C-alpha positions as CSV (number, residue, x, y, z in Angstrom):
1,M,-0.1,-0.1,0.1
2,S,3.0,2.1,-0.2
3,E,3.2,5.4,-2.2
4,R,7.1,4.7,-2.7
5,H,8.4,2.3,-5.1
6,R,12.2,3.0,-5.0
7,P,14.5,-0.3,-4.8
8,V,15.6,-1.6,-1.7
9,A,19.2,0.0,-0.8
10,T,21.9,-2.5,-0.1
11,G,25.6,-2.5,0.1
12,Q,26.3,-3.9,-3.2
13,P,24.6,-2.4,-6.0
14,G,22.4,-4.7,-8.3
15,L,22.7,-7.3,-5.6
16,V,19.7,-7.9,-3.1
17,P,20.1,-10.0,-0.1
18,V,17.6,-13.1,0.0
19,S,17.1,-12.0,3.7
20,V,16.0,-8.5,2.7
21,H,14.1,-9.4,-0.4
22,A,12.1,-12.2,1.7
23,L,11.5,-9.1,4.4
24,V,10.2,-6.7,1.4
25,H,7.5,-9.1,0.8
26,A,6.5,-10.0,4.2
27,G,6.7,-6.2,5.0
28,E,4.0,-5.7,2.6
29,V,2.1,-8.1,3.9
30,A,2.3,-6.9,7.4
31,Q,1.6,-3.3,5.9
32,W,-1.7,-4.6,4.4
33,T,-2.7,-6.6,7.3
34,V,-2.4,-3.5,9.8
35,V,-4.7,-1.2,7.9
36,L,-7.4,-4.0,7.0
37,L,-7.3,-5.2,10.7
38,A,-7.7,-1.6,11.9
39,W,-10.9,-1.2,9.5
40,L,-12.3,-4.1,10.9
41,W,-11.6,-4.7,14.4
42,L,-11.7,-1.0,15.6
43,G,-15.2,-0.5,13.8
44,E,-16.5,-3.4,15.3
45,Q,-15.3,-2.4,18.8
46,G,-16.4,1.2,18.2
47,M,-19.8,0.1,17.5
48,R,-19.7,-2.3,20.8
49,L,-18.5,0.3,23.0
50,G,-19.5,3.8,21.4
51,W,-22.4,3.6,19.6
52,S,-23.7,6.5,21.2
53,W,-20.9,8.5,19.8
54,A,-21.1,9.0,16.4
55,S,-22.8,5.9,15.7
56,G,-19.9,4.0,16.6
57,V,-17.4,5.3,13.9
58,L,-15.5,7.6,16.1
59,A,-12.8,5.2,16.7
60,V,-12.1,4.5,13.1
61,V,-12.5,8.4,12.4
62,L,-9.5,9.0,14.9
63,W,-7.4,6.4,13.7
64,W,-7.6,7.4,9.8
65,A,-7.3,11.0,11.0
66,A,-4.0,10.2,13.1
67,R,-2.8,8.0,10.3
68,L,-3.2,11.1,7.6
69,L,-1.6,13.3,10.4
70,S,1.2,11.4,10.8
71,R,2.2,10.2,7.1
72,G,4.9,11.9,5.6
73,R,6.1,14.2,8.9
74,V,9.6,14.9,9.5
75,W,9.7,13.0,12.6
76,T,8.5,9.7,10.5
77,L,11.6,10.1,8.1
78,Q,14.0,10.4,10.9
79,A,12.5,7.9,13.3
80,T,14.9,4.9,14.2
81,P,13.8,1.1,13.6
82,A,13.1,1.0,17.3
83,L,10.4,3.4,17.2
84,M,8.8,1.3,14.5
85,G,8.9,-1.8,16.7
86,L,8.0,0.0,19.8
87,L,4.6,1.6,18.5
88,G,3.5,-1.9,17.1
89,L,4.2,-3.5,20.2
90,L,1.9,-0.8,22.2
91,T,-0.7,-1.1,19.7
92,A,-0.6,-5.2,20.1
93,W,-1.0,-4.4,23.7
94,G,-3.5,-1.6,23.5
95,V,-6.1,-4.1,22.1
96,W,-6.5,-5.7,25.6
97,W,-6.9,-2.1,27.1
98,P,-10.7,-1.7,26.7
99,D,-11.4,-5.1,28.2
100,L,-9.2,-4.6,30.8
101,L,-11.2,-1.6,32.2
102,S,-14.6,-2.4,33.9
103,G,-16.3,1.0,33.3
104,H,-18.5,1.5,29.9
105,S,-16.9,5.1,29.2
106,A,-13.4,4.1,30.5
107,A,-13.3,1.2,28.0
108,H,-14.4,3.4,25.5
109,A,-11.8,6.1,26.2
110,A,-9.1,3.0,25.9
111,L,-10.7,2.1,22.6
112,L,-10.2,5.8,21.2
113,A,-6.6,6.0,22.6
114,V,-5.3,2.7,20.9
115,A,-7.0,4.0,17.9
116,V,-4.6,7.0,17.7
117,L,-1.8,4.9,18.8
118,W,-2.9,2.8,15.7
119,G,-3.0,5.4,13.2
120,V,0.1,7.0,14.2
121,W,1.8,3.6,13.5
122,C,0.2,3.2,10.5
123,G,1.5,6.6,9.0
124,L,4.8,5.6,10.0
125,I,4.9,2.3,8.1
126,E,3.3,4.0,4.9
127,T,6.1,7.1,5.0
128,R,9.1,4.7,5.4
129,S,8.0,1.8,3.4
130,Q,10.3,1.6,0.3
131,S,8.3,-1.1,-1.6
132,S,5.0,-1.1,-3.5
133,T,2.5,-3.8,-3.6
134,F,2.2,-3.7,-7.3
135,T,6.0,-3.9,-8.4
136,L,7.3,-6.5,-6.5
137,G,6.2,-9.3,-8.7
138,R,3.4,-10.1,-11.5
139,L,0.8,-10.9,-9.1
140,A,-0.2,-8.7,-6.2
141,W,-0.7,-11.4,-3.8
142,H,0.1,-9.3,-0.7
143,P,-3.3,-8.1,0.1
144,L,-4.9,-11.5,-0.3
145,V,-2.7,-13.0,2.4
146,A,-3.2,-10.3,4.5
147,A,-6.9,-10.2,3.8
148,G,-6.7,-14.0,4.8
149,L,-4.8,-13.5,7.8
150,T,-7.3,-10.4,9.2
151,Y,-10.2,-12.8,8.5
152,L,-8.7,-15.4,10.8
153,A,-7.7,-13.2,13.5
154,W,-11.1,-11.4,13.6
155,R,-12.9,-14.7,13.4
156,M,-10.8,-16.3,16.0
157,P,-13.0,-18.6,18.4
158,G,-12.8,-17.9,22.2
159,S,-14.5,-16.5,25.2
160,L,-15.1,-12.7,25.6
161,L,-12.2,-12.2,27.8
162,L,-9.4,-13.6,25.1
163,S,-11.5,-11.9,22.4
164,P,-8.5,-9.7,21.7
165,L,-5.9,-12.6,21.5
166,G,-5.8,-13.0,17.6
167,A,-5.5,-9.3,16.8
168,S,-2.9,-8.8,19.5
169,V,-0.8,-11.8,18.4
170,L,-1.5,-10.9,14.3
171,L,-0.2,-7.4,15.2
172,A,2.6,-8.5,17.3
173,L,3.9,-10.2,14.2
174,C,3.4,-7.6,12.0
175,A,5.5,-5.3,14.3
176,A,8.3,-7.6,14.3
177,V,8.1,-8.0,10.7
178,L,8.1,-4.2,10.0
179,H,10.8,-3.5,12.5
180,A,13.1,-6.0,10.9
181,R,12.5,-4.6,7.5
182,D,13.2,-1.0,8.5
183,R,16.4,-2.2,10.2
184,L,17.6,-4.6,7.4
185,G,16.6,-2.6,4.5
186,A,19.2,0.3,4.6
187,W,16.5,2.7,4.9
188,Q,17.3,6.4,3.7
189,A,15.4,9.5,4.5
190,G,13.4,10.8,1.3
191,V,10.0,12.4,0.4
192,C,6.6,10.6,1.1
193,R,4.1,11.1,-2.0
194,G,1.5,10.6,0.2
195,V,0.9,14.4,1.3
196,Q,1.0,15.4,-2.1
197,A,-2.1,13.7,-3.2
198,S,-4.6,16.4,-5.2
199,L,-8.4,15.8,-5.7
200,P,-8.1,13.2,-8.1
201,Q,-6.0,10.8,-5.6
202,V,-8.1,11.6,-2.3
203,L,-11.5,11.1,-3.6
204,P,-11.3,7.5,-4.6
205,A,-9.3,6.7,-1.3
206,S,-12.0,8.6,0.6
207,A,-14.6,6.6,-1.1
208,M,-13.2,3.1,-0.1
209,G,-12.5,4.4,3.3
210,L,-16.2,5.6,3.7
211,M,-17.5,2.3,2.8
212,M,-15.2,0.3,5.3
213,G,-15.6,3.0,7.9
214,S,-19.5,2.7,7.4
215,L,-19.3,-1.3,7.2
216,W,-21.0,-1.6,10.8
217,L,-23.6,0.6,10.5
218,G,-25.8,-1.9,8.5
219,N,-26.4,0.8,5.9
220,A,-28.3,0.9,2.5
221,W,-25.1,-0.4,0.6
222,C,-25.9,-3.9,1.9
223,A,-29.4,-3.6,2.7
224,G,-31.9,-5.9,0.6
225,L,-29.0,-8.3,0.0
226,N,-29.7,-10.7,2.8
227,L,-26.1,-11.1,3.9
228,S,-25.1,-11.8,7.6
229,L,-22.9,-9.3,9.3
230,A,-19.8,-11.8,9.0
231,W,-20.5,-12.1,5.0
232,M,-21.0,-8.2,5.0
233,A,-17.3,-7.9,6.8
234,T,-15.9,-10.8,4.2
235,S,-17.2,-9.1,1.2
236,H,-15.7,-5.7,2.5
237,L,-12.3,-7.5,2.7
238,V,-12.8,-8.9,-0.6
239,L,-13.5,-5.8,-2.1
240,M,-10.7,-3.7,-0.6
241,A,-8.0,-6.2,-1.0
242,G,-8.9,-8.9,-3.7
243,L,-10.1,-6.1,-6.0
244,P,-6.7,-4.0,-6.6
245,A,-5.0,-7.4,-6.9
246,L,-7.2,-8.3,-9.9
247,V,-7.2,-5.1,-11.4
248,A,-3.7,-4.5,-11.0
249,G,-3.0,-7.7,-12.9
250,V,-5.4,-6.8,-15.8
251,M,-3.8,-3.3,-15.9
252,R,-0.5,-5.0,-16.4
253,W,-1.5,-7.3,-19.1
254,W,-3.6,-4.5,-20.6
255,M,-1.0,-1.7,-20.9
256,P,2.9,-1.6,-21.0
257,V,4.5,-0.8,-17.8
258,G,5.6,2.9,-17.4
259,H,3.0,3.8,-20.1
260,A,2.8,7.5,-18.5
261,L,0.0,8.6,-21.0
262,A,-2.2,5.3,-20.1
263,H,-1.9,5.9,-16.7
264,E,-2.8,9.3,-16.8
265,R,-6.1,8.9,-18.6
266,L,-7.0,6.1,-15.8
267,S,-7.8,8.9,-13.8
268,F,-11.0,9.3,-16.0
269,I,-11.7,6.2,-15.5
270,S,-11.5,5.9,-11.7
271,L,-13.4,9.1,-11.2
272,G,-15.9,7.7,-13.8
273,F,-16.6,4.8,-11.3
274,L,-17.1,7.2,-8.4
275,I,-19.8,9.1,-10.5
276,M,-21.6,6.0,-11.3
277,G,-21.6,4.2,-7.9
278,P,-24.1,6.8,-6.2
279,L,-26.5,6.6,-9.4
280,M,-26.8,2.8,-8.7
281,L,-28.5,3.9,-5.3
282,L,-31.7,5.1,-7.4
283,G,-32.6,1.4,-8.4
284,D,-33.8,-1.0,-5.5
285,S,-33.0,-4.2,-7.0
286,V,-30.3,-6.7,-6.0
287,V,-28.0,-5.7,-9.0
288,H,-28.3,-2.0,-8.2
289,G,-27.2,-3.1,-4.6
290,V,-24.1,-5.1,-5.7
291,L,-23.2,-2.3,-8.1
292,A,-23.3,0.5,-5.4
293,M,-20.7,-0.9,-3.5
294,L,-18.5,-2.7,-6.6
295,L,-18.1,0.6,-8.9
296,P,-16.8,2.9,-5.5
297,S,-14.4,0.0,-5.0
298,L,-13.3,-0.4,-8.7
299,A,-12.4,3.3,-8.7
300,W,-10.2,2.9,-5.4
301,A,-8.4,-0.2,-7.4
302,V,-8.0,1.4,-10.3
303,H,-6.5,4.6,-8.5
304,L,-4.0,2.0,-6.4
305,G,-2.7,0.9,-10.2
306,R,-2.3,4.1,-11.6
307,H,-1.0,6.1,-8.5
308,R,2.7,4.5,-8.7
309,M,3.3,6.6,-11.5
310,P,4.5,10.4,-11.5
311,V,1.5,12.4,-11.1
312,G,1.5,15.8,-12.5
313,S,-0.7,18.4,-11.6
314,A,-1.6,22.1,-12.8
315,V,-2.8,23.1,-9.3
316,R,0.2,23.1,-6.7
317,W,-1.5,23.3,-3.2
318,P,0.5,23.5,-0.2
319,P,1.1,20.5,1.9
320,G,-1.1,22.0,4.4
321,V,-4.1,22.5,2.1
322,Q,-3.4,18.8,0.6
323,R,-3.7,17.1,4.0
324,G,-6.8,19.3,5.0
325,L,-8.6,18.0,1.9
326,A,-7.7,14.4,2.8
327,L,-8.9,15.3,6.2
328,L,-12.3,16.8,5.2
329,L,-13.2,13.9,2.5
330,G,-12.1,11.2,4.7
331,P,-12.5,10.9,8.4
332,G,-14.2,14.3,8.5
333,L,-17.0,12.9,6.0
334,L,-17.3,9.6,7.8
335,A,-17.7,11.7,11.0
336,W,-20.3,13.5,9.6
337,V,-22.1,10.3,8.5
338,G,-21.9,8.8,12.1
339,F,-23.4,11.7,13.6
340,L,-26.3,12.0,10.9
341,S,-27.4,8.2,11.0
342,P,-29.4,8.2,14.0
343,W,-31.6,10.8,12.3
344,Q,-31.4,10.4,8.5
345,G,-30.6,6.6,8.5
346,P,-29.2,5.2,5.0
347,L,-29.6,8.8,3.3
348,A,-26.5,10.1,5.5
349,V,-24.2,7.5,3.9
350,Q,-26.1,7.9,0.7
351,S,-25.5,11.8,0.6
352,A,-21.8,11.4,1.3
353,F,-21.1,9.0,-1.8
354,A,-23.0,11.5,-3.8
355,L,-20.9,14.4,-2.6
356,L,-17.8,12.6,-3.9
357,G,-19.6,11.6,-7.1
358,V,-20.4,15.3,-7.6
359,L,-16.9,16.4,-6.9
360,A,-15.6,13.4,-9.3
361,A,-17.7,15.0,-11.9
362,V,-16.3,18.6,-11.2
363,Q,-12.8,17.0,-11.5
364,I,-13.8,15.3,-14.9
365,L,-15.2,18.6,-16.6
366,H,-12.0,20.2,-15.5
367,G,-9.8,17.7,-16.9
368,L,-11.8,17.5,-20.1
369,R,-11.3,21.2,-20.6
370,R,-8.1,21.2,-20.2
371,W,-7.3,18.3,-22.6
372,A,-9.2,20.7,-25.2
373,V,-6.4,23.5,-24.7
374,P,-4.1,23.3,-27.8
375,P,-0.7,21.9,-26.9
376,S,0.7,25.2,-28.1
377,A,-0.6,26.7,-25.2
378,G,2.2,25.2,-23.1
379,L,-0.5,24.1,-20.2
380,P,0.6,20.9,-18.1
381,R,-1.6,17.9,-18.7
382,P,-4.6,17.4,-16.3
383,F,-4.3,15.6,-13.0
């Protein structure tokens, strides 16, 4: 899930030790696992402990916001590998905090605290990652393995007292792998492109995050499909982890690697999926319901595949504005959905996706207008 794809540095140019090569793949699986488990576990626990606070999505909101705020910071670029391991171990321990406290309010406060800690850890991981899932081989198998591990940890049977055991053990293993990758990968400070994202990059990620964050609300995206809660969670994992791997494979077969123009025009396809997704909610059939979930997920999957290419933009926003945009359209919009859901029901999340669709339409119109400008005008390409 990294925004960076510079080759791992080693002591001998052109030669990558087997141990480092294995750690790169293991670290990518661990990175996907940490993020997928956060969406699933924090969302479920938030509904259990904090349903009266923004319909239970507050823990996910804080995790998402902490992740965006810490990503690309100077301190993350200068942090030691020990900090990577320490934050991971604290997070693995933190999943026990809510169950160790007797009071309901105290347990919810502990959940929010571990959500922030988890988010900071994710921001550190994504800033310092040197690899990319979609450039490590012909098949992006890493998110598939991560989804399987996440599901097993989440569905691990046991008593209520031992319910955090699966998540805790898995997070501890991820912490160990990521610490080893950070230590043995000869990491060098650089610039994280994650804070340089503009609107075409923010919208697909916000749509996928909104879908995952609102999973436990039982909203209209899954209404009428007769799916149990476990099947709803499984389908969301498949959409978030399996669909990008499939789309990346199709894109690699369809276009040559490094074809900048083709990757540039994929922005239109991604934004087009975002426009069509909310329109499916106008229908009431099962097909419309499936497409309402599938199309925004396709937008995010296409976004992941093309975002590895250098992205030019006619608009140069300061990093603070870009970060604020991501916060507003990501965790901010999810919090708004949570607060409105008790009164508006499914209309709250439908309106949020409609907003993203409108912004995507505006961005496409802006891009088409720029493509219509003659090359002699000397203007840069859209997006």
